C-alpha positions in Angstrom: -9.2 18.2 9.9 -9.2 17.1 6.2 -11.9 14.5 5.4 -10.7 11.7 3.7 -12.5 11.0 0.6 -11.6 8.8 -2.6 -9.2 9.3 -5.0 -10.5 11.0 -8.1 -10.1 8.6 -11.1 -6.9 8.4 -13.1 -6.0 8.1 -16.7 -3.9 5.0 -17.3 -1.1 5.3 -19.8 2.0 3.0 -20.8 4.8 3.4 -23.0 6.1 0.3 -24.6 9.8 0.0 -26.2 11.2 -2.4 -28.6 13.4 -2.9 -31.6 10.5 -5.6 -32.9 7.5 -3.1 -34.2 5.2 -6.4 -34.3 6.0 -7.3 -30.9 5.0 -3.7 -29.3 1.8 -3.5 -31.8 1.2 -7.2 -29.8 2.1 -6.1 -26.5 -0.5 -3.1 -27.0 -3.1 -5.3 -28.2 -3.0 -7.2 -25.3 -2.9 -4.8 -22.9 -6.5 -3.7 -24.7 -7.4 -7.4 -23.2 -6.6 -6.4 -19.8 -7.3 -2.6 -19.4 -10.1 -1.7 -21.9 -10.2 0.1 -25.3 -7.0 2.5 -26.0 -8.3 6.1 -26.6 -4.8 6.8 -27.9 -2.0 5.3 -29.3 0.9 7.7 -30.5 2.9 7.4 -33.5 6.5 5.8 -33.7 8.8 7.5 -31.8 13.1 6.3 -32.0 14.1 5.5 -28.1 17.6 7.2 -28.1 17.2 8.3 -24.3 19.6 5.6 -23.3 21.6 2.5 -24.3 20.2 0.8 -21.0 17.9 -1.5 -23.1 19.8 -2.6 -25.6 21.6 -5.2 -24.7 18.3 -7.1 -23.4 16.1 -6.0 -26.1 18.5 -5.1 -29.0 19.3 -1.7 -31.1 17.0 0.1 -33.1 14.3 0.8 -30.1 11.4 2.6 -30.6 8.7 3.5 -28.8 4.8 3.9 -28.4 2.5 5.5 -25.7 -1.1 4.4 -25.5 -3.5 5.6 -22.8 -6.9 3.6 -22.5 -10.3 5.1 -22.3 -11.5 3.4 -19.1 -10.2 5.5 -16.1 -8.7 3.9 -12.8 -8.3 4.2 -9.0 -4.7 5.2 -8.7 -4.7 2.9 -5.7 -4.8 -0.2 -8.8 -1.1 0.9 -10.0 0.8 -1.7 -8.3 -1.7 -4.3 -9.4 -1.4 -2.5 -13.2 2.4 -2.8 -12.9 2.8 -6.3 -11.6 0.7 -7.4 -15.0 2.6 -5.5 -17.2 5.9 -7.2 -15.7 4.3 -10.3 -16.7 3.1 -9.6 -19.6 7.0 -8.7 -20.6 7.9 -12.1 -19.6 5.7 -13.0 -21.6 6.4 -11.8 -24.8 10.5 -12.4 -23.4 12.2 -14.8 -25.8 15.2 -16.8 -24.1 14.5 -15.2 -21.0 15.5 -11.7 -22.7 12.6 -9.2 -22.8 11.7 -8.1 -26.0 9.3 -5.2 -24.9 9.8 -3.1 -22.0 5.9 -1.8 -20.4 6.0 1.3 -18.0 2.5 2.2 -17.0 1.7 5.1 -15.2 -1.6 7.1 -14.9 -2.2 11.3 -15.5 -4.1 13.3 -13.1 -5.3 16.5 -12.8 -2.3 17.4 -10.9 0.6 14.8 -12.1 1.9 12.3 -13.9 3.0 9.1 -12.0 5.1 5.8 -13.1 4.8 2.7 -11.5 8.4 1.2 -11.0 9.9 -1.9 -9.2 12.7 0.4 -7.7 13.1 2.5 -5.1 14.3 5.8 -4.7 14.0 8.9 -2.3 11.5 10.7 -4.4 9.7 6.8 -4.7 7.3 6.3 -2.0 6.4 2.6 -1.8 3.1 1.0 -2.4 3.2 -2.4 -2.0 3.9 -5.3 -3.6 7.4 -4.4 -4.6 6.3 -1.2 -6.5 6.8 2.4 -5.9 5.4 5.3 -7.3 7.4 7.7 -9.4 6.6 11.6 -9.5 7.7 12.2 -12.7 5.9 15.3 -13.9 3.7 18.0 -11.9 1.2 20.3 -13.4 1.5 23.7 -13.0 1.3 27.0 -14.6 -0.6 25.5 -17.5 1.8 22.4 -18.8 3.7 19.6 -17.1 6.8 20.8 -15.2 9.9 18.7 -15.3 11.7 18.0 -11.6 15.1 17.3 -10.8 14.9 13.3 -11.4 12.3 13.4 -13.9 13.9 10.8 -17.1 14.9 13.2 -20.0 12.4 11.5 -22.6 9.7 12.5 -20.3 11.3 16.0 -19.9 11.1 16.5 -24.1 8.8 18.7 -25.2 7.2 16.7 -27.6 6.4 13.9 -25.0 5.3 16.6 -22.7 2.8 18.0 -25.2 1.8 14.7 -26.1 0.7 13.5 -22.2 -0.8 17.2 -21.7 -3.1 16.5 -24.7 -3.7 13.5 -22.8 -4.4 15.1 -19.7 -6.8 17.4 -21.2 -8.6 14.0 -23.0 -8.8 12.8 -19.4 -10.3 16.0 -17.7 -13.0 16.0 -20.5 -14.1 12.5 -19.9 -14.4 13.3 -16.3 -16.7 16.4 -17.1 -18.6 14.4 -19.6 -19.3 11.5 -16.5 -19.8 13.9 -13.9 -16.9 12.5 -12.1 -14.9 14.5 -9.4 -11.7 16.2 -10.8 -10.5 17.5 -7.7 -9.1 20.3 -10.1 
């Protein structure tokens, strides 16, 4: 018989996409107001994996990732996604989003994204939010899955996320918190 115990803390991160760099940076600053200090903000990256967001947000989309120093409980993911959805609405112009904010978390075992869209590999959490198992950690690296988005499958993105994972595990070791490694 398994003995239930709380999930280990997770490392919150976000992806923020937009055509207006100032608005992307504003979104990251507002996210820090909600989730605490960022311990990593990526360099700018062009976002050319899909044109899905261009109609609403314009051309020349760029992205930044940020991770946060304070750990979160995996159970908090629906509330985090609802907060980021609200922030997207607050930064919208004329009812059109100007930033897309995708929150997720990293643990020793995997990377989970929050989404409002259900699918076979996305279990429902609550509040209209689903968990998307995007990457799994095995053999010393994040591994893709058949449904992993191409941008998360890109080697440079996985390398960055692996660095965030290493930071997360180092922070847990320093705090004495259980890693479930």
